[in-house]
C-alpha positions as CSV (number, residue, x, y, z in Angstrom):
1,M,0.0,0.0,0.0
2,N,1.2,3.5,-0.9
3,G,2.7,5.2,2.2
4,W,0.9,8.4,1.5
5,A,-2.4,6.5,1.5
6,V,-1.6,5.4,5.1
7,V,-0.8,9.0,6.0
8,V,-4.1,10.2,4.5
9,A,-6.1,7.4,6.3
10,G,-4.5,8.4,9.6
11,G,-5.2,12.0,8.9
12,V,-8.9,11.3,8.2
13,V,-9.2,9.3,11.5
14,V,-7.6,12.2,13.4
15,G,-9.8,14.8,11.6
16,Y,-13.0,12.9,12.1
17,G,-12.1,12.2,15.7
18,V,-11.7,16.0,16.3
19,L,-15.1,16.8,14.7
20,S,-17.1,13.6,15.4
21,R,-19.4,15.1,18.0
22,R,-20.0,18.2,16.0
23,L,-20.7,16.3,12.8
24,S,-23.0,13.8,14.6
25,T,-25.8,16.4,14.4
26,T,-25.4,17.1,10.7
27,V,-26.0,15.3,7.5
28,V,-22.3,14.5,7.2
29,S,-22.1,11.0,8.6
30,G,-18.9,9.2,9.5
31,P,-19.2,6.6,6.7
32,L,-19.8,9.4,4.2
33,V,-16.7,11.2,5.3
34,F,-14.6,8.1,4.9
35,V,-16.1,7.1,1.6
36,L,-15.6,10.6,0.1
37,C,-12.0,10.6,1.3
38,G,-11.5,7.2,-0.2
39,L,-12.8,8.4,-3.6
40,A,-10.3,11.3,-3.3
41,I,-7.3,9.0,-3.0
42,G,-8.5,6.4,-5.4
43,P,-8.5,6.3,-9.3
44,L,-10.9,9.2,-9.5
45,G,-8.6,11.4,-7.5
46,L,-5.0,11.2,-6.3
47,D,-4.7,7.5,-7.3
48,L,-2.9,6.5,-4.1
49,L,-4.7,3.2,-3.9
50,D,-4.8,0.8,-6.8
51,P,-7.7,-1.7,-7.1
52,A,-5.4,-4.5,-8.4
53,R,-2.6,-3.9,-5.9
54,D,-4.6,-3.1,-2.8
55,L,-7.5,-5.5,-3.1
56,E,-6.0,-7.8,-0.4
57,V,-5.6,-5.0,2.0
58,T,-9.3,-4.1,1.4
59,R,-10.4,-7.6,2.0
60,A,-8.4,-7.9,5.2
61,L,-9.9,-4.7,6.6
62,L,-13.4,-5.5,5.6
63,E,-13.3,-9.1,6.9
64,G,-11.5,-8.1,10.1
65,A,-14.1,-5.5,10.9
66,L,-17.0,-7.8,10.2
67,V,-15.6,-10.7,12.3
68,L,-15.1,-8.4,15.3
69,L,-18.5,-6.7,15.0
70,L,-20.3,-10.0,14.4
71,F,-18.8,-11.4,17.5
72,A,-19.5,-8.3,19.6
73,D,-23.1,-8.0,18.4
74,A,-23.8,-11.7,19.0
75,A,-22.2,-11.6,22.4
76,G,-24.6,-8.9,23.4
77,I,-27.7,-10.8,22.4
78,R,-30.1,-11.6,25.2
79,A,-33.4,-13.5,24.9
80,G,-34.7,-10.6,26.9
81,D,-33.8,-8.2,24.1
82,L,-36.4,-9.7,21.9
83,R,-39.0,-9.7,24.7
84,R,-38.0,-6.1,25.7
85,E,-38.6,-4.7,22.3
86,E,-41.8,-6.7,22.2
87,F,-42.9,-7.7,18.7
88,L,-40.7,-5.5,16.5
89,P,-37.4,-7.3,16.1
90,L,-39.1,-10.7,15.9
91,R,-41.3,-9.6,13.1
92,L,-38.5,-7.8,11.2
93,L,-36.2,-10.8,11.5
94,A,-38.6,-13.7,11.1
95,V,-40.8,-12.2,8.4
96,G,-39.1,-9.1,7.0
97,L,-35.6,-10.6,6.4
98,P,-36.8,-13.6,4.3
99,A,-39.3,-11.5,2.5
100,T,-36.6,-8.9,1.7
101,M,-34.4,-11.7,0.2
102,A,-37.3,-13.1,-1.8
103,L,-38.5,-9.7,-3.2
104,G,-34.9,-8.7,-4.0
105,W,-34.5,-11.9,-5.9
106,L,-37.7,-11.2,-8.0
107,A,-36.7,-7.5,-8.5
108,A,-33.3,-8.5,-9.8
109,W,-34.7,-10.8,-12.5
110,P,-35.7,-8.2,-15.1
111,L,-33.1,-5.6,-14.1
112,L,-29.9,-7.7,-14.1
113,P,-30.0,-9.8,-17.3
114,G,-27.0,-12.2,-17.7
115,L,-27.0,-13.4,-14.1
116,S,-28.1,-16.9,-13.4
117,V,-31.0,-17.7,-11.1
118,W,-28.7,-18.4,-8.2
119,E,-26.6,-15.3,-8.9
120,L,-29.7,-13.2,-8.8
121,A,-30.5,-14.9,-5.4
122,L,-27.0,-14.1,-4.3
123,V,-27.5,-10.4,-5.0
124,A,-30.7,-10.4,-3.0
125,V,-29.1,-12.1,0.0
126,V,-26.0,-9.9,0.0
127,L,-28.1,-6.8,0.1
128,A,-30.5,-8.0,2.8
129,P,-28.6,-7.3,6.0
130,T,-28.9,-3.8,7.5
131,D,-26.3,-1.6,9.2
132,A,-27.6,0.9,11.7
133,A,-24.2,2.8,11.7
134,L,-25.1,4.3,8.3
135,G,-28.1,6.1,9.7
136,Q,-27.0,6.4,13.3
137,Q,-29.1,9.4,14.1
138,A,-32.2,7.5,13.2
139,V,-31.6,5.2,16.2
140,S,-29.9,7.6,18.6
141,N,-32.4,10.5,18.4
142,K,-34.1,10.6,21.8
143,R,-37.3,12.1,20.2
144,V,-37.8,8.8,18.3
145,P,-39.8,6.3,20.5
146,A,-37.6,3.8,22.4
147,L,-39.6,0.9,20.8
148,V,-38.6,1.9,17.3
149,R,-35.0,2.8,18.2
150,G,-34.5,-0.4,20.1
151,G,-36.2,-2.5,17.4
152,L,-34.0,-1.1,14.6
153,S,-30.8,-1.6,16.7
154,V,-31.6,-5.2,17.6
155,E,-32.6,-6.0,14.0
156,S,-29.3,-4.6,12.7
157,G,-27.3,-6.5,15.3
158,L,-28.8,-9.8,14.4
159,N,-29.7,-9.8,10.7
160,D,-26.2,-10.0,9.3
161,G,-25.5,-13.2,11.3
162,L,-28.9,-14.7,10.4
163,A,-28.2,-13.9,6.7
164,L,-24.9,-15.8,6.7
165,P,-26.3,-19.3,6.1
166,F,-28.4,-18.0,3.2
167,F,-25.4,-16.3,1.7
168,V,-23.2,-19.4,2.1
169,L,-25.8,-21.6,0.4
170,A,-26.6,-19.1,-2.3
171,L,-22.9,-18.7,-3.1
172,A,-22.5,-22.5,-3.3
173,A,-25.5,-22.9,-5.6
174,A,-24.3,-20.1,-7.8
175,G,-20.8,-21.6,-8.1
176,E,-21.8,-25.2,-8.5
177,G,-20.6,-26.5,-11.8
178,H,-17.8,-23.8,-12.0
179,G,-15.2,-25.7,-9.9
180,H,-16.8,-24.8,-6.5
181,P,-18.0,-27.2,-3.8
182,G,-21.6,-28.3,-4.0
183,I,-24.4,-27.3,-1.7
184,A,-24.2,-30.5,0.4
185,E,-20.5,-30.1,1.2
186,T,-20.9,-26.4,1.8
187,F,-23.8,-27.2,4.3
188,L,-21.7,-29.6,6.2
189,R,-18.5,-27.6,6.3
190,A,-19.8,-24.0,6.4
191,L,-22.8,-24.4,8.6
192,L,-22.6,-27.5,10.8
193,L,-18.8,-27.6,11.3
194,S,-18.4,-23.9,11.6
195,A,-21.2,-23.7,14.1
196,A,-19.6,-26.5,16.2
197,I,-16.3,-24.7,16.2
198,G,-17.9,-21.4,17.1
199,I,-19.8,-23.0,20.1
200,A,-16.6,-24.7,21.3
201,A,-14.5,-21.5,21.0
202,G,-17.2,-19.2,22.6
203,R,-18.0,-21.5,25.5
204,S,-14.3,-22.2,26.2
205,G,-13.3,-18.6,26.1
206,A,-16.2,-17.5,28.4
207,S,-15.6,-20.4,30.8
208,L,-11.9,-19.5,31.1
209,L,-12.8,-15.9,31.7
210,R,-15.4,-16.7,34.4
211,W,-13.0,-19.1,36.1
212,S,-10.3,-16.3,36.2
213,L,-12.7,-13.6,37.3
214,S,-14.0,-15.8,40.2
215,R,-10.5,-15.9,41.6
216,G,-9.6,-12.3,40.8
217,W,-6.7,-13.4,38.6
218,S,-7.6,-11.4,35.4
219,S,-7.0,-7.7,35.0
220,S,-9.6,-5.6,33.3
221,D,-7.3,-4.9,30.3
222,W,-6.5,-8.5,29.6
223,Q,-10.2,-9.4,29.9
224,Q,-10.6,-7.3,26.8
225,F,-7.8,-9.0,25.0
226,L,-9.1,-12.4,25.9
227,A,-12.5,-11.5,24.4
228,L,-10.7,-10.2,21.2
229,A,-8.8,-13.5,20.8
230,V,-12.0,-15.6,20.8
231,P,-13.4,-14.5,17.4
232,I,-10.0,-14.5,15.8
233,I,-9.4,-18.1,17.0
234,A,-12.9,-19.2,15.9
235,Y,-12.5,-17.5,12.5
236,A,-9.0,-19.1,11.9
237,L,-10.1,-22.6,12.9
238,C,-13.2,-22.4,10.6
239,V,-11.1,-21.2,7.7
240,S,-8.5,-23.9,8.3
241,A,-11.3,-26.5,8.2
242,E,-12.6,-24.9,4.9
243,G,-15.8,-23.7,6.7
244,S,-17.2,-20.2,7.2
245,G,-15.1,-18.1,9.5
246,F,-18.0,-15.5,9.8
247,I,-20.5,-18.1,10.9
248,G,-17.9,-19.4,13.4
249,A,-17.3,-15.9,14.8
250,W,-21.0,-15.1,15.1
251,V,-21.9,-18.4,16.8
252,A,-18.8,-18.0,19.0
253,G,-20.2,-14.6,20.1
254,V,-23.6,-16.1,20.9
255,A,-22.0,-18.9,22.9
256,F,-19.6,-16.5,24.6
257,G,-22.5,-14.3,25.8
258,I,-24.7,-17.1,27.0
259,Q,-21.9,-18.8,28.9
260,L,-20.5,-15.6,30.4
261,R,-24.0,-14.5,31.7
262,R,-24.8,-17.8,33.2
263,T,-25.5,-17.8,36.9
264,P,-23.8,-20.7,38.7
265,A,-26.3,-23.3,40.0
266,D,-24.2,-23.7,43.2
267,G,-24.8,-20.1,44.2
268,D,-21.0,-19.3,44.2
269,T,-21.2,-15.5,44.3
270,R,-17.6,-15.1,43.1
271,A,-18.6,-16.3,39.7
272,Q,-21.9,-14.6,39.2
273,G,-23.0,-13.9,35.6
274,V,-20.9,-11.3,33.9
275,E,-22.3,-8.9,31.2
276,P,-20.4,-9.6,27.9
277,E,-20.5,-6.0,27.0
278,E,-17.9,-5.3,29.7
279,S,-15.5,-7.8,28.2
280,T,-16.2,-7.1,24.5
281,R,-16.0,-3.3,24.6
282,F,-12.5,-3.1,23.1
283,T,-13.4,-5.7,20.5
284,E,-16.4,-3.6,19.4
285,R,-14.5,-0.3,19.4
286,L,-11.7,-1.9,17.3
287,G,-14.3,-3.3,15.0
288,L,-15.8,0.2,14.5
289,L,-12.4,1.7,13.7
290,L,-11.7,-1.0,11.2
291,A,-15.2,-0.5,9.7
292,S,-14.5,3.2,9.3
293,L,-11.2,2.5,7.5
294,S,-13.1,-0.1,5.4
295,F,-15.4,2.6,4.1
296,L,-12.3,4.6,3.1
297,V,-10.7,1.8,1.1
298,F,-14.2,0.8,-0.2
299,G,-14.5,4.3,-1.7
300,A,-11.0,4.1,-3.3
301,V,-10.6,0.5,-4.4
302,I,-14.2,-0.6,-5.1
303,L,-16.6,2.3,-5.6
304,G,-14.3,4.5,-7.5
305,P,-13.5,2.0,-10.3
306,V,-17.2,1.2,-10.5
307,L,-18.2,4.8,-11.0
308,Q,-15.8,5.1,-13.9
309,H,-17.9,2.6,-15.9
310,L,-21.3,3.0,-14.3
311,T,-24.4,1.9,-16.2
312,W,-28.1,2.6,-15.3
313,R,-29.0,-1.0,-14.2
314,P,-27.0,-1.1,-10.9
315,V,-28.3,2.4,-10.0
316,V,-32.0,1.5,-10.6
317,Y,-31.7,-1.8,-8.8
318,G,-29.9,-0.1,-5.9
319,L,-32.7,2.5,-5.5
320,I,-35.3,-0.3,-5.7
321,S,-33.4,-2.3,-3.1
322,L,-33.3,0.6,-0.6
323,T,-36.9,1.4,-1.1
324,V,-39.4,-1.1,-2.4
325,V,-37.4,-4.2,-1.6
326,R,-36.9,-3.0,2.0
327,M,-40.2,-1.2,2.7
328,L,-42.7,-3.6,1.4
329,P,-41.4,-6.6,3.5
330,V,-41.3,-4.3,6.6
331,A,-45.0,-3.3,5.9
332,L,-45.8,-7.0,5.6
333,A,-44.0,-7.9,8.8
334,L,-45.6,-5.1,10.8
335,A,-49.2,-5.7,9.5
336,G,-51.5,-5.9,12.4
337,S,-48.9,-4.7,14.9
338,G,-50.8,-1.5,15.8
339,L,-48.0,0.8,14.7
340,R,-49.1,3.9,12.7
341,P,-48.2,4.3,9.0
342,A,-45.6,6.9,9.9
343,S,-43.8,4.4,12.1
344,V,-43.9,1.7,9.5
345,A,-42.5,4.1,6.9
346,Y,-39.7,5.2,9.2
347,I,-38.7,1.7,10.1
348,G,-38.9,0.7,6.4
349,W,-36.7,3.5,5.2
350,F,-34.0,3.1,7.8
351,G,-32.6,-0.2,6.6
352,P,-29.1,0.9,5.4
353,R,-26.8,-1.5,3.7
354,G,-23.2,-1.4,4.9
355,L,-20.3,-3.5,6.0
356,A,-21.9,-7.0,5.8
357,S,-23.0,-6.4,2.2
358,L,-19.6,-5.2,1.2
359,V,-17.8,-8.2,2.7
360,F,-20.3,-10.7,1.2
361,G,-20.1,-8.9,-2.2
362,L,-16.3,-9.0,-2.2
363,I,-16.3,-12.7,-1.3
364,A,-18.7,-13.4,-4.2
365,F,-16.5,-11.4,-6.6
366,E,-13.4,-13.4,-5.6
367,E,-15.2,-16.6,-6.4
368,H,-14.9,-15.7,-10.1
369,L,-18.6,-16.4,-10.9
370,P,-19.7,-15.7,-14.4
371,G,-21.7,-12.7,-13.2
372,G,-19.3,-11.7,-10.5
373,R,-18.4,-8.3,-11.9
374,L,-22.1,-7.2,-12.3
375,T,-22.9,-8.5,-8.8
376,S,-20.0,-6.5,-7.3
377,E,-21.1,-3.4,-9.2
378,V,-24.7,-3.7,-7.9
379,V,-23.5,-4.1,-4.3
380,A,-21.0,-1.2,-4.5
381,V,-23.6,1.2,-6.0
382,T,-26.3,0.1,-3.5
383,V,-24.0,0.6,-0.5
384,G,-22.8,3.9,-1.9
385,L,-26.3,5.1,-2.3
386,S,-27.2,4.0,1.2
387,I,-24.3,5.8,2.7
388,L,-25.4,9.0,0.9
389,L,-29.2,8.8,1.3
390,H,-29.6,7.3,4.8
391,G,-26.8,9.4,6.3
392,A,-28.3,12.6,4.8
393,T,-31.9,11.9,5.8
394,A,-31.3,10.6,9.3
395,P,-31.2,14.0,11.1
396,Y,-34.1,15.5,9.3
397,L,-36.4,12.5,9.3
398,G,-35.5,11.6,12.9
399,N,-36.6,15.1,14.0
400,R,-39.8,15.1,11.9
401,Y,-40.8,11.6,13.1
402,G,-40.0,12.5,16.7
403,A,-42.2,15.7,16.4
404,W,-45.0,13.6,15.0
405,F,-44.7,11.1,17.8
406,A,-44.8,13.9,20.5
407,R,-48.0,15.4,18.9
408,S,-49.7,12.0,18.6
409,L,-48.8,11.0,22.1
410,R,-50.6,14.1,23.5
411,D,-53.8,13.0,21.8
412,E,-53.3,9.2,22.5
413,P,-51.3,8.4,25.6
414,N,-51.6,4.6,24.9
415,L,-50.0,4.9,21.5
416,R,-48.5,1.5,20.5
417,E,-45.2,3.2,19.8
418,N,-45.0,4.3,23.4
419,A,-44.9,0.7,24.8
420,L,-41.4,1.2,26.2
421,A,-41.9,4.6,27.7
422,Q,-40.6,3.4,31.0
423,D,-37.2,2.5,29.5
424,D,-36.2,5.2,27.1
425,T,-32.5,4.3,26.7
426,P,-31.5,3.4,23.1
427,R,-30.0,0.0,22.7
């Protein structure tokens, strides 16, 4: 990698760190800043990063960020989260996510000619997970009801992990007959074996941490490093076994969180359940930093070259993916929930596509599928549009929706959106 590119990346991190709080109330989101700087140092600008030369660096950043965030998000999952947010996350994940994949598949059919049936399905699956970080103000604005904020946050934290099996199987089906493993072998290795490795790694790491904490042997700093090592080990073991490192890391996070929270049956107060967020804070922060740098290299290495040869089909599909393909399934999932149309529209719009889609798209591109180039173009354009549109609209729509909620609540105190009024802390 060009040394000046490293200097620029460091400078962007410093600059955004200085202005981050001030920019958080504007339409200039963090991902937008990093993508624009990436475009400036890529082929469209200073040409400090070369797509052919720096693709490995891009993949390492993207995958590293996703592994850490998958683990940290999964470790924070509680069964109570789904109950606390009542119906919203369950409906969005159980109904909305599969419906988004199905509708995305159908919408791609007429717009992306030349792709096989399974490549069309792959596009839909890659663009199904959401990333709340791209519209952060939509879920951090205190004027927005806690039910909606919490539901969007929980959905974003879970749907990338839940989309992984669909992605692995769609990729296997699209590559079958082109020198890639078949669906059966992929199912056994990527799903069953990776899940088993993830469970073993997560439970072992949490058990060791609990054992050390009960004796007061572990310092707070090294607790953070222990938690960081668990997803790295799970990922490496799964890759060595030719499975899915991402599934392994996500399952490891689930197992780590459950095991760490477990209350001992013998009543030993020295080893009472520990909140995983305390141990995974460094992992999550490091993942967020790598994600920000990932958006920078995405702008330079992926989006910039795509914009040089852009056609109308990826743009149209990207716009449809962010609107119709997201909003209709959300409306279906929330039918009969009692939420007002304004809330359904708000939830439907704020389904940004981000890091998970970029990583899945890059993996699909490197599989050298017949339609790999078109698939990567569609993913890059859709994520780019999402960064621009969701980041720009989050402050305005968050305030407008919050004002609507305040007015409606005065007339109807028992408004369905107000179900979590007693706990108004965003998740």
